[in-house]
DSSP file (Angstrom, degrees, kcal/mol; ACC not computed):
  #  RESIDUE AA STRUCTURE BP1 BP2  ACC     N-H-->O    O-->H-N    N-H-->O    O-->H-N    TCO  KAPPA ALPHA  PHI   PSI    X-CA   Y-CA   Z-CA
    1    1 A M              0   0    0      0, 0.0    32,-2.2     0, 0.0     2,-0.4   0.000 360.0 360.0 360.0 144.2    0.9   17.4    1.7
    2    2 A N  E     -a   33   0A   0     30,-0.2    74,-3.9    72,-0.1    75,-1.0  -0.999 360.0-162.9-139.1 133.4    1.7   13.7    2.4
    3    3 A V  E     -ab  34  77A   0     30,-2.7    32,-2.4    -2,-0.4     2,-0.5  -0.972  11.9-146.0-118.6 131.6    2.4   10.8    0.1
    4    4 A L  E     -ab  35  78A   0     73,-2.6    75,-2.8    -2,-0.4     2,-0.5  -0.852  11.1-164.5 -96.1 123.8    2.1    7.2    1.2
    5    5 A L  E     -ab  36  79A   0     30,-3.5    32,-3.1    -2,-0.5     2,-0.6  -0.951   7.8-153.8-110.2 123.3    4.6    4.8   -0.4
    6    6 A I  E     -ab  37  80A   0     73,-3.3    75,-2.8    -2,-0.5     2,-0.8  -0.868   2.0-153.0-106.9 120.5    3.8    1.1    0.0
    7    7 A N  E     +ab  38  81A   0     30,-3.5    32,-2.3    -2,-0.6    33,-0.4  -0.815  13.8 179.6 -93.5 109.0    6.7   -1.4   -0.1
    8    8 A G        +     0   0    0     73,-3.4    85,-0.3    -2,-0.8    74,-0.2   0.205  45.0 110.2 -95.5  14.3    5.3   -4.8   -1.3
    9    9 A S        -     0   0    0      2,-0.2    31,-0.4    72,-0.2    30,-0.1  -0.655  69.9-135.9 -87.9 145.3    8.6   -6.6   -1.1
   10   10 A P  S    S+     0   0    0      0, 0.0     2,-0.8     0, 0.0    -1,-0.1   0.705  95.6  76.6 -68.4 -16.6    9.2   -9.3    1.5
   11   11 A H  S >  S-     0   0    0      1,-0.2     3,-1.6    29,-0.1     6,-0.4  -0.841  73.9-158.1 -97.4 106.9   12.6   -7.7    1.9
   12   12 A E  T 3  S+     0   0    0     -2,-0.8    -1,-0.2     1,-0.3    -3,-0.1   0.838  89.9  26.4 -57.3 -38.3   12.0   -4.6    3.9
   13   13 A F  T 3  S+     0   0    0     -3,-0.1    -1,-0.3     4,-0.1    -2,-0.0  -0.135  99.8 112.4-119.4  38.1   15.2   -2.8    2.8
   14   14 A G  S <> S-     0   0    0     -3,-1.6     4,-2.1    -5,-0.0     5,-0.1   0.142  88.2 -60.1 -89.4-153.3   15.8   -4.4   -0.6
   15   15 A C  H  > S+     0   0    0      1,-0.2     4,-2.2     2,-0.2     5,-0.2   0.859 132.4  53.6 -64.9 -38.7   15.6   -3.1   -4.1
   16   16 A T  H  > S+     0   0    0      1,-0.2     4,-2.6     2,-0.2    -1,-0.2   0.923 109.6  48.9 -63.9 -42.9   12.0   -2.0   -3.9
   17   17 A Y  H  > S+     0   0    0     -6,-0.4     4,-3.2     1,-0.2    -2,-0.2   0.922 108.7  54.0 -60.0 -43.7   12.7    0.0   -0.8
   18   18 A T  H  X S+     0   0    0     -4,-2.1     4,-1.8     1,-0.2    -2,-0.2   0.903 110.6  46.1 -59.2 -42.0   15.7    1.6   -2.5
   19   19 A A  H  X S+     0   0    0     -4,-2.2     4,-1.8     2,-0.2    -1,-0.2   0.927 114.8  46.4 -66.4 -44.8   13.4    2.7   -5.4
   20   20 A L  H  X S+     0   0    0     -4,-2.6     4,-2.9     1,-0.2    -2,-0.2   0.875 109.5  55.0 -65.3 -36.4   10.7    4.0   -3.0
   21   21 A R  H  X S+     0   0    0     -4,-3.2     4,-2.7     2,-0.2    -1,-0.2   0.886 105.5  52.9 -63.6 -38.5   13.4    5.8   -0.9
   22   22 A A  H  X S+     0   0    0     -4,-1.8     4,-1.7    -5,-0.2    -1,-0.2   0.905 111.5  45.8 -63.4 -41.1   14.6    7.6   -4.1
   23   23 A V  H  X S+     0   0    0     -4,-1.8     4,-2.4     2,-0.2    -2,-0.2   0.933 112.8  50.5 -64.8 -45.8   11.0    8.7   -4.8
   24   24 A A  H  X S+     0   0    0     -4,-2.9     4,-3.0     1,-0.2     5,-0.2   0.890 107.0  54.4 -59.9 -40.5   10.6    9.7   -1.1
   25   25 A D  H  X S+     0   0    0     -4,-2.7     4,-2.0     1,-0.2    -1,-0.2   0.908 109.8  46.7 -60.7 -42.1   13.8   11.7   -1.2
   26   26 A Q  H  X S+     0   0    0     -4,-1.7     4,-1.1     2,-0.2    -2,-0.2   0.898 113.1  49.1 -67.4 -40.1   12.6   13.7   -4.2
   27   27 A L  H ><>S+     0   0    0     -4,-2.4     5,-2.7     1,-0.2     3,-0.6   0.940 112.4  47.7 -62.9 -46.4    9.2   14.3   -2.6
   28   28 A E  H ><5S+     0   0    0     -4,-3.0     3,-1.5     1,-0.2    -2,-0.2   0.850 106.5  57.2 -64.6 -34.3   10.8   15.5    0.6
   29   29 A A  H 3<5S+     0   0    0     -4,-2.0    -1,-0.2     1,-0.3    -2,-0.2   0.786 106.3  51.5 -64.9 -26.1   13.2   17.8   -1.3
   30   30 A A  T <<5S-     0   0    0     -4,-1.1    -1,-0.3    -3,-0.6    -2,-0.2   0.326 127.4-101.9 -91.6   7.3   10.0   19.4   -2.7
   31   31 A G  T < 5S+     0   0    0     -3,-1.5     2,-0.5     1,-0.3    -3,-0.2   0.659  80.0 133.1  84.7  16.5    8.6   19.9    0.8
   32   32 A I      < -     0   0    0     -5,-2.7    -1,-0.3    -6,-0.2     2,-0.2  -0.882  57.0-124.6-104.6 128.4    6.2   16.9    0.6
   33   33 A E  E     -a    2   0A   0    -32,-2.2   -30,-2.7    -2,-0.5     2,-0.4  -0.494  28.4-164.0 -70.5 136.9    6.0   14.5    3.5
   34   34 A A  E     -a    3   0A   0    -32,-0.2     2,-0.5    -2,-0.2   -30,-0.2  -0.988   9.2-168.9-128.8 132.9    6.6   10.9    2.5
   35   35 A T  E     -a    4   0A   0    -32,-2.4   -30,-3.5    -2,-0.4     2,-0.6  -0.982   9.2-153.9-122.2 123.1    5.8    7.8    4.5
   36   36 A I  E     -a    5   0A   0     -2,-0.5     2,-0.5   -32,-0.2   -30,-0.2  -0.865  12.3-168.6 -97.7 125.3    7.1    4.4    3.5
   37   37 A F  E     -a    6   0A   0    -32,-3.1   -30,-3.5    -2,-0.6     2,-0.5  -0.960   8.8-151.8-115.9 126.0    5.0    1.5    4.7
   38   38 A H  E     -a    7   0A   0     -2,-0.5   -30,-0.2   -32,-0.2     3,-0.1  -0.848   5.6-153.1 -98.1 127.1    6.2   -2.1    4.5
   39   39 A I        -     0   0    0    -32,-2.3     3,-0.2    -2,-0.5    -1,-0.1   0.684  44.0-129.0 -75.9 -15.4    3.5   -4.8    4.2
   40   40 A G        -     0   0    0    -31,-0.4    -1,-0.2   -33,-0.4     4,-0.1  -0.318  19.5 -75.0 100.1 179.0    5.7   -7.4    5.7
   41   41 A K  S    S+     0   0    0     -2,-0.1    -1,-0.1    -3,-0.1     3,-0.1   0.685  92.6 100.3 -91.9 -21.8    6.9  -10.9    5.0
   42   42 A A  S    S-     0   0    0     -3,-0.2     0, 0.0     1,-0.1     0, 0.0  -0.378  85.8 -98.6 -67.8 142.8    3.7  -12.8    5.8
   43   43 A P        -     0   0    0      0, 0.0     2,-0.6     0, 0.0    -1,-0.1  -0.327  32.6-151.1 -59.5 141.4    1.5  -13.8    2.9
   44   44 A V        -     0   0    0     -4,-0.1    51,-0.3    -3,-0.1    52,-0.3  -0.958  12.2-150.9-118.4 111.5   -1.4  -11.5    2.2
   45   45 A G        -     0   0    0     -2,-0.6    54,-0.2    50,-0.1     3,-0.1  -0.328  19.6-104.8 -78.3 163.4   -4.4  -13.2    0.6
   46   46 A G        -     0   0    0      1,-0.2    -1,-0.1    52,-0.1    49,-0.1  -0.165  47.8 -70.4 -79.8 177.0   -6.8  -11.5   -1.7
   47   47 A C        -     0   0    0     48,-0.2    -1,-0.2     1,-0.1    52,-0.0  -0.410  32.3-162.3 -67.9 140.9  -10.4  -10.4   -0.9
   48   48 A V        -     0   0    0     -2,-0.1    -1,-0.1    -3,-0.1    -2,-0.0   0.340  39.9-117.4-106.4   3.5  -12.9  -13.2   -0.5
   49   49 A G        +     0   0    0      1,-0.1    -2,-0.1     2,-0.0     0, 0.0   0.818  64.0 145.5  68.8  32.5  -16.0  -10.9   -1.1
   50   50 A C        -     0   0    0      1,-0.1    -1,-0.1     0, 0.0    -3,-0.0   0.734  54.1-134.7 -75.0 -22.0  -17.4  -11.4    2.4
   51   51 A G    >>  +     0   0    0      1,-0.0     3,-0.9     3,-0.0     4,-0.7   0.455  67.4 125.7  83.1   0.7  -18.7   -7.9    2.6
   52   52 A G  H >>  +     0   0    0      1,-0.2     4,-1.7     2,-0.2     3,-0.8   0.846  67.8  59.1 -60.8 -34.1  -17.5   -7.3    6.2
   53   53 A C  H 3> S+     0   0    0      1,-0.2     4,-2.7     2,-0.2    -1,-0.2   0.789  95.0  63.7 -67.9 -26.5  -15.6   -4.2    5.1
   54   54 A A  H <4 S+     0   0    0     -3,-0.9    -1,-0.2     1,-0.2    -2,-0.2   0.814 109.7  40.2 -66.2 -28.2  -18.8   -2.6    3.9
   55   55 A R  H << S+     0   0    0     -3,-0.8    -2,-0.2    -4,-0.7    -1,-0.2   0.823 131.0  23.4 -87.0 -33.9  -20.1   -2.7    7.5
   56   56 A T  H  < S-     0   0    0     -4,-1.7    -3,-0.2     2,-0.3    -2,-0.2   0.667  90.7-125.8-110.1 -20.5  -16.9   -1.7    9.4
   57   57 A G  S  < S+     0   0    0     -4,-2.7     2,-0.3     1,-0.3    -4,-0.1   0.542  84.7  83.8  81.0   6.3  -14.7    0.2    6.9
   58   58 A Q  S    S-     0   0    0     -6,-0.3    -2,-0.3    -5,-0.1    -1,-0.3  -0.956  89.9 -96.9-136.9 156.8  -11.8   -2.3    7.6
   59   59 A C    >   -     0   0    0     -2,-0.3     3,-1.6     1,-0.1     7,-0.1  -0.563  26.2-138.8 -73.0 133.2  -10.9   -5.7    6.3
   60   60 A V  T 3  S+     0   0    0     -2,-0.3    -1,-0.1     1,-0.3     0, 0.0   0.706 102.4  61.6 -66.9 -18.5  -12.2   -8.5    8.6
   61   61 A F  T 3  S-     0   0    0      1,-0.2    -1,-0.3     2,-0.0    -2,-0.0   0.574  91.1-166.2 -84.1  -9.5   -8.9  -10.3    8.1
   62   62 A G    X   +     0   0    0     -3,-1.6     3,-0.7     1,-0.1    -1,-0.2  -0.224  35.3 108.9  65.5-148.5   -6.9   -7.4    9.7
   63   63 A G  T >> S-     0   0    0      1,-0.2     4,-1.4     2,-0.2     3,-0.6  -0.349  91.1 -17.5  76.6-153.2   -3.2   -7.2    9.3
   64   64 A P  H 3> S+     0   0    0      0, 0.0     4,-2.5     0, 0.0    -1,-0.2   0.737 127.0  67.4 -65.0 -23.1   -1.2   -4.7    7.2
   65   65 A V  H <> S+     0   0    0     -3,-0.7     4,-2.0     1,-0.2    -2,-0.2   0.948 103.7  43.4 -62.0 -47.5   -4.3   -3.8    5.1
   66   66 A N  H <> S+     0   0    0     -3,-0.6     4,-1.7     1,-0.2    -1,-0.2   0.857 112.0  53.9 -68.3 -33.8   -6.0   -2.1    8.0
   67   67 A E  H  X S+     0   0    0     -4,-1.4     4,-1.5     1,-0.2    -1,-0.2   0.918 110.5  47.5 -62.5 -42.0   -2.8   -0.4    9.0
   68   68 A A  H  X S+     0   0    0     -4,-2.5     4,-3.1     1,-0.2    -2,-0.2   0.843 104.9  59.3 -69.3 -33.8   -2.5    1.0    5.5
   69   69 A I  H  X S+     0   0    0     -4,-2.0     4,-1.8     1,-0.2    -1,-0.2   0.933 105.1  50.1 -59.3 -44.9   -6.1    2.1    5.5
   70   70 A A  H  X S+     0   0    0     -4,-1.7     4,-0.6     1,-0.2    -1,-0.2   0.902 114.4  44.2 -60.5 -41.2   -5.4    4.3    8.5
   71   71 A L  H >X S+     0   0    0     -4,-1.5     4,-0.9     1,-0.2     3,-0.8   0.880 109.3  56.5 -70.4 -38.2   -2.3    5.8    6.7
   72   72 A A  H 3< S+     0   0    0     -4,-3.1     3,-0.4     1,-0.3    -1,-0.2   0.818  97.4  63.1 -64.8 -30.6   -4.2    6.2    3.4
   73   73 A K  H 3< S+     0   0    0     -4,-1.8    -1,-0.3     1,-0.2    -2,-0.2   0.839 109.2  41.0 -61.6 -31.6   -6.8    8.3    5.1
   74   74 A Q  H << S+     0   0    0     -3,-0.8    -1,-0.2    -4,-0.6    -2,-0.2   0.613 100.2  94.9 -89.8 -14.7   -4.1   10.9    5.9
   75   75 A A     <  -     0   0    0     -4,-0.9   -72,-0.2    -3,-0.4     3,-0.1  -0.457  55.7-160.1 -85.0 150.7   -2.3   10.7    2.5
   76   76 A D  S    S+     0   0    0    -74,-3.9     2,-0.3     1,-0.3   -73,-0.2   0.566  82.3   8.5 -97.7 -14.9   -2.9   12.9   -0.4
   77   77 A G  E     -b    3   0A   0    -75,-1.0   -73,-2.6    34,-0.2     2,-0.4  -0.975  67.3-140.8-159.2 162.7   -1.4   10.4   -2.8
   78   78 A V  E     -bc   4 113A   0     34,-2.1    36,-1.7    -2,-0.3     2,-0.4  -0.991   5.9-166.8-135.7 139.2   -0.2    6.8   -2.9
   79   79 A V  E     -bc   5 114A   0    -75,-2.8   -73,-3.3    -2,-0.4     2,-0.5  -0.996  11.5-157.2-123.8 126.2    2.8    5.0   -4.6
   80   80 A F  E     -b    6   0A   0     34,-3.2     2,-0.4    -2,-0.4   -73,-0.2  -0.882  11.2-176.7-103.3 132.1    2.8    1.2   -4.7
   81   81 A G  E     +b    7   0A   0    -75,-2.8   -73,-3.4    -2,-0.5   -72,-0.2  -0.994  11.3 154.5-129.5 135.6    6.2   -0.6   -5.2
   82   82 A A        -     0   0    0     -2,-0.4   -73,-0.1    33,-0.2     2,-0.1  -0.992  42.9-104.4-154.4 149.9    6.7   -4.3   -5.5
   83   83 A P        -     0   0    0      0, 0.0     7,-1.7     0, 0.0     2,-0.6  -0.421  38.1-121.6 -69.5 155.0    9.2   -6.7   -7.0
   84   84 A V  E     -D   89   0B   0      5,-0.2     2,-0.5    -2,-0.1     3,-0.1  -0.895  28.1-175.0-103.6 121.4    8.1   -8.4  -10.3
   85   85 A H  E >  S-D   88   0B   0      3,-2.8     3,-0.9    -2,-0.6     6,-0.0  -0.967  72.0 -16.5-116.7 117.6    8.0  -12.2  -10.3
   86   86 A Y  T 3  S-     0   0    0     -2,-0.5    -1,-0.2     1,-0.2    -2,-0.0   0.924 130.4 -46.6  54.4  50.7    7.2  -13.9  -13.6
   87   87 A A  T 3  S+     0   0    0     -3,-0.1    -1,-0.2     1,-0.1    -3,-0.0   0.554 126.2  70.7  73.6  13.4    5.9  -10.8  -15.3
   88   88 A E  E <  S-D   85   0B   0     -3,-0.9    -3,-2.8    -5,-0.0    -1,-0.1  -0.986  90.0 -81.4-150.5 161.7    3.6   -9.5  -12.5
   89   89 A P  E     -D   84   0B   0      0, 0.0    -5,-0.2     0, 0.0     5,-0.1  -0.138  65.8 -75.3 -59.3 158.2    3.9   -8.0   -9.0
   90   90 A A    >>  -     0   0    0     -7,-1.7     4,-1.8     1,-0.1     3,-0.6  -0.216  44.5-118.2 -53.2 142.8    4.6  -10.3   -6.1
   91   91 A A  H 3> S+     0   0    0      1,-0.3     4,-2.4     2,-0.2     5,-0.2   0.848 112.1  56.6 -57.7 -39.6    1.5  -12.2   -5.0
   92   92 A S  H 3> S+     0   0    0      1,-0.2     4,-2.5     2,-0.2    -1,-0.3   0.890 107.0  50.2 -61.3 -37.5    1.3  -10.7   -1.6
   93   93 A M  H <> S+     0   0    0     -3,-0.6     4,-2.9   -85,-0.3    -1,-0.2   0.891 108.9  51.3 -68.7 -38.4    1.2   -7.2   -3.1
   94   94 A L  H  X S+     0   0    0     -4,-1.8     4,-2.2     2,-0.2    -2,-0.2   0.936 113.1  44.9 -63.4 -44.9   -1.6   -8.2   -5.5
   95   95 A G  H  X S+     0   0    0     -4,-2.4     4,-2.5   -51,-0.3     5,-0.2   0.908 113.8  50.8 -62.7 -42.2   -3.6   -9.6   -2.5
   96   96 A F  H  X S+     0   0    0     -4,-2.5     4,-2.8   -52,-0.3    -2,-0.2   0.935 111.3  47.0 -60.2 -48.6   -2.8   -6.5   -0.5
   97   97 A M  H  X S+     0   0    0     -4,-2.9     4,-2.4     2,-0.2    -1,-0.2   0.886 111.5  51.7 -64.0 -38.6   -3.9   -4.1   -3.2
   98   98 A H  H  X S+     0   0    0     -4,-2.2     4,-1.6    -5,-0.2    -1,-0.2   0.949 114.7  41.1 -63.6 -49.2   -7.1   -6.1   -3.8
   99   99 A R  H  X S+     0   0    0     -4,-2.5     4,-3.0     1,-0.2     5,-0.5   0.879 114.1  53.5 -67.4 -37.7   -8.1   -6.0   -0.2
  100  100 A L  H  X S+     0   0    0     -4,-2.8     4,-2.2    -5,-0.2    -1,-0.2   0.910 109.3  48.1 -63.0 -41.8   -7.0   -2.4    0.3
  101  101 A S  H  < S+     0   0    0     -4,-2.4     4,-0.2    -5,-0.2    -1,-0.2   0.836 117.6  42.2 -70.2 -30.7   -9.1   -1.3   -2.7
  102  102 A M  H  < S+     0   0    0     -4,-1.6     3,-0.5    -5,-0.2    -2,-0.2   0.956 126.3  29.4 -77.7 -53.5  -12.2   -3.1   -1.3
  103  103 A A  H  < S+     0   0    0     -4,-3.0     3,-0.2     1,-0.2    -3,-0.2   0.840 132.1  34.1 -77.9 -33.9  -11.9   -2.3    2.4
  104  104 A G  S >X S+     0   0    0     -4,-2.2     3,-1.2    -5,-0.5     4,-1.0   0.133  76.5 123.4-109.8  20.8  -10.2    1.1    2.1
  105  105 A G  H >> S+     0   0    0     -3,-0.5     4,-1.3     1,-0.3     3,-0.7   0.846  74.3  53.4 -52.0 -40.8  -11.8    2.3   -1.1
  106  106 A Q  H 34 S+     0   0    0      1,-0.2    -1,-0.3    -3,-0.2    -2,-0.1   0.830 106.4  54.2 -64.4 -30.6  -13.1    5.5    0.5
  107  107 A S  H <4 S+     0   0    0     -3,-1.2    -1,-0.2     1,-0.2    -2,-0.2   0.700 114.0  41.1 -75.5 -19.0   -9.6    6.3    1.7
  108  108 A L  H X< S+     0   0    0     -4,-1.0     3,-1.7    -3,-0.7    -2,-0.2   0.597  84.3 122.9-102.2 -15.1   -8.2    6.0   -1.8
  109  109 A R  T 3< S+     0   0    0     -4,-1.3    -3,-0.0     1,-0.3    -4,-0.0  -0.228  83.7   0.3 -58.8 131.8  -10.9    7.8   -3.7
  110  110 A H  T 3  S+     0   0    0      1,-0.2    -1,-0.3   -33,-0.0    -4,-0.0   0.690  99.3 125.3  65.2  23.7   -9.8   10.8   -5.8
  111  111 A K    <   -     0   0    0     -3,-1.7    -1,-0.2   -34,-0.0   -34,-0.2  -0.927  64.7-115.6-111.4 136.3   -6.2   10.5   -4.8
  112  112 A P        -     0   0    0      0, 0.0   -34,-2.1     0, 0.0     2,-0.3  -0.411  38.4-174.8 -66.7 146.1   -3.4   10.2   -7.4
  113  113 A A  E     -c   78   0A   0    -36,-0.2     2,-0.3    -2,-0.1   -34,-0.2  -0.969  13.9-164.2-140.4 155.2   -1.6    6.9   -7.3
  114  114 A A  E      c   79   0A   0    -36,-1.7   -34,-3.2    -2,-0.3   -37,-0.0  -0.990 360.0 360.0-138.7 147.1    1.4    5.4   -9.1
  115  115 A I              0   0    0     -2,-0.3   -33,-0.2   -36,-0.2   -36,-0.1   0.318 360.0 360.0-124.2 360.0    2.6    1.8   -9.4
């Protein structure tokens, strides 16, 4: 079993990473493989509804979304972690999640997730 943990903070080893690392440690103690993926510092825009992903199975804008799709295909579950700015997750994480759900929807289907 493998769980993908996605770090949506611009700070790779900040508080969000620390929280995800605590979850990963518990999963690994239970014999479950855990992979932490950092989306990076660059802004990640949302989906523009171009439909390119329906033809290719990947987001036409590339970047961390397509990297995560490849990891999500191998995962049995997904955990999303992001800092909260002004009562909602960081904007890059929202854009990332939107594009991931559109382009990688088949990779996420029927898998448990936590935010």
